[in-house]
C-alpha positions as CSV (number, residue, x, y, z in Angstrom):
1,X,52.7,159.8,113.6
2,X,55.7,162.3,114.0
3,X,56.8,163.9,110.5
4,X,60.9,164.4,110.4
5,X,63.0,166.4,108.4
6,X,67.0,166.7,108.1
7,X,67.6,170.7,109.5
8,X,69.9,172.3,111.9
9,X,67.6,171.1,114.8
10,X,66.8,167.6,114.1
11,X,67.7,164.9,111.0
12,X,66.8,161.2,110.1
13,X,70.2,159.8,112.1
14,X,69.2,161.2,114.8
15,X,65.3,160.0,114.9
16,X,67.0,156.5,113.6
17,X,69.5,156.3,116.9
18,X,66.5,157.4,119.2
19,X,64.5,154.5,118.0
20,X,67.1,152.0,117.8
21,X,67.6,152.4,121.8
22,X,64.7,150.2,122.6
23,X,65.8,147.8,119.5
24,X,68.1,145.0,118.4
25,X,67.0,144.2,114.9
26,X,67.0,146.6,112.0
27,X,65.5,145.9,108.8
28,X,66.3,148.6,106.2
29,X,65.0,149.1,102.5
30,X,67.0,152.1,100.2
31,X,67.4,152.1,96.7
32,X,70.6,153.4,97.7
33,X,73.2,152.8,99.7
34,X,76.6,153.9,100.0
35,X,79.9,155.2,101.8
36,X,80.8,153.5,105.3
37,X,77.4,152.5,106.0
38,X,79.3,151.4,109.8
39,X,79.4,154.9,110.7
40,X,75.9,155.1,110.7
41,X,75.6,151.9,112.6
42,X,78.5,152.6,115.1
43,X,75.6,155.0,116.7
44,X,73.4,152.3,117.3
45,X,75.1,150.1,119.5
46,X,72.1,147.9,120.7
47,X,71.5,146.7,116.7
48,X,72.7,143.0,116.8
49,X,71.0,142.2,113.7
50,X,70.1,144.0,110.0
51,X,68.8,143.3,107.1
52,X,69.1,145.8,103.9
53,X,67.3,145.3,100.8
54,X,68.6,147.7,97.7
55,X,68.5,148.0,94.3
56,X,71.8,146.8,92.6
57,X,71.0,147.4,89.2
58,X,69.2,150.1,86.9
59,X,71.6,152.8,88.1
60,X,75.4,154.1,87.7
61,X,76.2,153.6,91.6
62,X,76.5,149.5,91.5
63,X,79.8,149.2,91.8
64,X,79.7,151.7,94.6
65,X,77.3,149.8,96.5
66,X,78.7,146.2,96.2
67,X,82.0,147.9,97.6
68,X,79.8,149.7,100.2
69,X,78.1,146.8,101.3
70,X,81.3,144.6,101.2
71,X,82.7,146.7,103.8
72,X,79.6,146.8,105.4
73,X,79.9,143.0,105.8
74,X,83.0,143.3,107.3
75,X,82.0,145.5,109.8
76,X,78.9,143.0,110.7
77,X,81.7,140.5,110.8
78,X,84.0,142.4,113.5
79,X,81.1,143.4,115.5
80,X,79.4,140.5,115.9
81,X,76.1,141.4,114.2
82,X,74.0,138.7,111.9
83,X,73.8,141.0,108.3
84,X,71.5,139.4,105.3
85,X,71.3,141.7,102.4
86,X,68.7,141.1,99.4
87,X,68.3,142.7,96.1
88,X,65.0,144.0,94.7
89,X,66.2,145.3,91.2
90,X,62.9,147.8,90.8
91,X,63.1,148.6,94.9
92,X,62.8,153.2,95.1
93,X,61.2,153.4,98.5
94,X,63.0,153.5,101.8
95,X,61.7,152.1,105.0
96,X,63.7,151.6,108.4
97,X,62.0,149.1,110.7
98,X,63.2,148.4,114.2
99,X,62.1,145.5,116.2
100,X,62.9,144.0,119.5
101,X,64.2,139.9,118.9
102,X,62.4,137.6,121.6
103,X,63.3,134.2,122.5
104,X,61.2,131.9,120.9
105,X,59.0,134.3,119.5
106,X,58.6,136.7,117.1
107,X,60.1,139.9,117.1
108,X,58.5,142.4,118.4
109,X,57.5,145.9,116.5
110,X,59.2,149.0,118.1
111,X,58.4,151.4,115.3
112,X,59.2,152.7,111.8
113,X,60.2,155.8,109.5
114,X,59.4,156.1,105.8
115,X,61.2,158.5,104.4
116,X,62.5,159.6,101.3
117,X,66.3,159.4,102.9
118,X,68.6,157.0,101.8
119,X,71.0,154.7,103.7
120,X,73.5,157.0,103.1
121,X,75.4,159.3,105.5
122,X,73.7,162.7,103.1
123,X,70.5,161.2,102.9
124,X,70.1,161.1,106.7
125,X,72.1,164.0,107.8
126,X,72.6,166.6,105.5
127,X,69.7,166.0,102.2
128,X,66.7,167.8,102.3
129,X,64.6,164.7,103.3
130,X,61.4,164.3,104.6
131,X,59.4,161.2,106.4
132,X,57.2,159.9,108.8
133,X,58.1,157.7,112.3
134,X,54.9,155.6,113.1
135,X,54.5,153.7,116.1
136,X,52.0,151.4,115.1
137,X,52.4,147.6,115.4
138,X,49.7,146.7,112.7
139,X,50.6,148.8,110.4
140,X,54.6,147.8,110.5
141,X,53.1,144.2,110.0
142,X,52.1,145.8,107.0
143,X,55.2,146.9,105.9
């Protein structure tokens, strides 16, 4: 387990990029998503499967999320990335799970981050966020 923050020496985005190097699948749960999500994924060229769980109601930014997700859908089509988007109206937690797909087998867990940082440029780079990197297959399967 490793504690991470967004500061001058490191940020969540850098850790996501490092973890993505051994994975081709990313599952994101984040109450907030915004901005150019494609820019986030540009730093992770090995990722070919993405699932996003987010909250589309209960906050005043629902329209902005829909626009960001629509643009991200176009980005994924252009980059030939499989994308699944799911809505959970009670979601508030943030987690980033990495897997390596293996033909005819279940995806292999490659670690995950539980964080206060949302799937946004600010949440992953500049806001004062805290998280933990966990490399435990049993824990990842529980999540």
